[in-house]
N, C-alpha and C positions, 0 to 999 in steps of 0.2 A: 619340679624340673622337668619331669617324664613329659607334660602337657605341652611345656615348651617346645622341648626338642621336636615333638612332634608334628607339632604345628610349623614347626621352623622349618623340617624338612619337606611336609606338605608343600608348604609355600613355594620352596626351590621347585617341586617340579609342576606346579599351578600352572595352567596355560594363563596366558596372559587374557586379562580381561578388557575388553573390548569397550571403546569408549565413543560417547554419543555424541554426535555432531553437535558443536556451540550452533544457537540460533540466537539470532537479532531481530530486534522488530523495529519499524519503522510505521508511521501513520502518514497519510497522507492523502489529499481529494482533489480529484481534477473533472469536476461534474458529477453524472450517474457513477452510482459506484457498481453498476453493472459493467458498464463500460471499463472504469479502471481493473475492476477485479478480475475479467476474461483479460486484461493486458498483462497484466503482472504473473499471473496464472502460466502463460507463456514462458516466461526468464529462467532458463537453467540456474539453477541453487535457491530457487523461490521455493520453500518447503511449505507453506498455505499461506491463503488469502481469506481474510473474513470482513465482509462488507459491515459498515455500522455509522454511528453516528459521533461527532465530536467537536468540538470547537464552540459551543456553545453553555448554558448555566441550567438548563432544564433537566433534571435528573431522571435516569430509565425515558429517556425520549421514544414515542413510536414513529413510524413512517408517517403516518398521520398529521400528526403532530409538525414534525419535521417540515410537512409540506406545508404548513400556515407561514413559514419564515420568521416564526416568532418566536424561536427556539434559540436560536442565534447558532442552532450545530450546521454545520455540512454534512452530506453524506461522503462519507473518508471510508480506507480500505487499511487494516493492518497487515503488514505484509512481514512472514516470520519467515527469515531466509539465512542462509548458510554463510556467516562472512568470509570463509575459505572457499567457496564454490562462487559467489557473485558478492561485489562491492558496494557498501554503500553509496559510492561515487557512480556507480554504475545505476543503479535502483534511480537515485537522483536523476541523472542525465535521460535516463528512458524517459522519467516523469514530463520532462519539457515536451518531448514528442508524443506524447500520448493523449495530450490534451491542448488548447491554446491556452496561455498563462496570461492574454494579454485582455481579454474580456472580462469584464468586473460582474461577477453576480452571473454566470452566464457559459454555458457549453453549447453550440447550436442552438436547437429550438428548446434547451431546459433552461430555464431562465428563474432566478430567486436566489437568494443568499445561500442557500442551500447547496447549491452547485457553485459555488467560489473556489477558486483554485487555492489550495491551503497544503502546507506542509506542518505538522505537529513534531515539534522535536523533542526527544527525552532527555535529552542533556545538551553540554557546553559543545560535546563531539557532533553532533548530528546538529545544533543549530549551525554553527561554523561552515560545516559541509554544507548545507542547507543554502547558507548566503554566498559561499563560493560557487556552488553551483548554479543559481539564480544568477549573479554577476556574469559567469561564461556564458550562458545560453541567453543573456539579454543580447548580445551582440547578433544571434542570428535572429533576433525578430526586430521589425521597424519600429512596432509599438511597444509601448512600456510594459512590461510584464507586472502585474497585479496580484501576485501571488503572495498570500499573507503565510508571514514563518513565525508562528506561535507556540508556546511551550505547550505541550500536551498535559491536559489536566485529569482527564479521563475519557477512554474510549468504551463508548457502549456498543454491542453487537447489535445489528439489525435483526429482524423478524427473521425465521428459519427459511419463509420463501424467497426471501430477498439472496439468500448464500447459492452461490454457483449458479446465479439467475440465468448467464446466458449459454453453460453447458445444458441445465437442464428444460430451457425453454428455446431451443433455435430456430423455431417455427413463428415465433412471436412476431409480431409486426416490428416492433422496436428492435427485437435482435437482428431481424433481415433487413431493415433498411439504415440502422445507426451502429448496432455493435459489430455487427461481420465485416462490413467495407473497413471499419476501424482497424479491427484484428486483423483483414486481410493486408493492409497497408501498414501494418506493424511488423508484419512477419515478413513482408517483403523488405523492409531495413534491417532486420536483423539478419536477415539473410545475406546482407551485404557485406 
């Protein structure tokens, strides 16, 4: 009885426990994962972005294997975000601005199935949100959106040198000529 009373007394004066922010994840691909990773890292409420592979059948794929186009995987990113700070709808709306979803298996000079536009949903709510977002976005594009919307089976994290590629390699040619202009354009859109 004394232990219970002491515990109750201590509990009454204990400081409230801080709760950790709830995070959710979204996996999508819009061409080169270096570009999409850099784009989503700008958004408030996004806690982390990890480059990887998904949408295919090869187990534990490598970048070299992905480049052959025979794995079925796309270059994708896994976005961990706080839904109290940024909504799933906002992340999906940004997706349509961050790449061209009307070009099949291509983003600019990057060509191949690994560069396809794809949203990999984790549950029925994400699937419904992705379809709703795609249908709304179609109104802003002349050509049909060709984005795959498929169930997420497995996300494979890419090799370490792909993570935060733009931040770690700002002077690389691809970063200067492809990623930097895209990021500049997206920042301007976000500031509107």
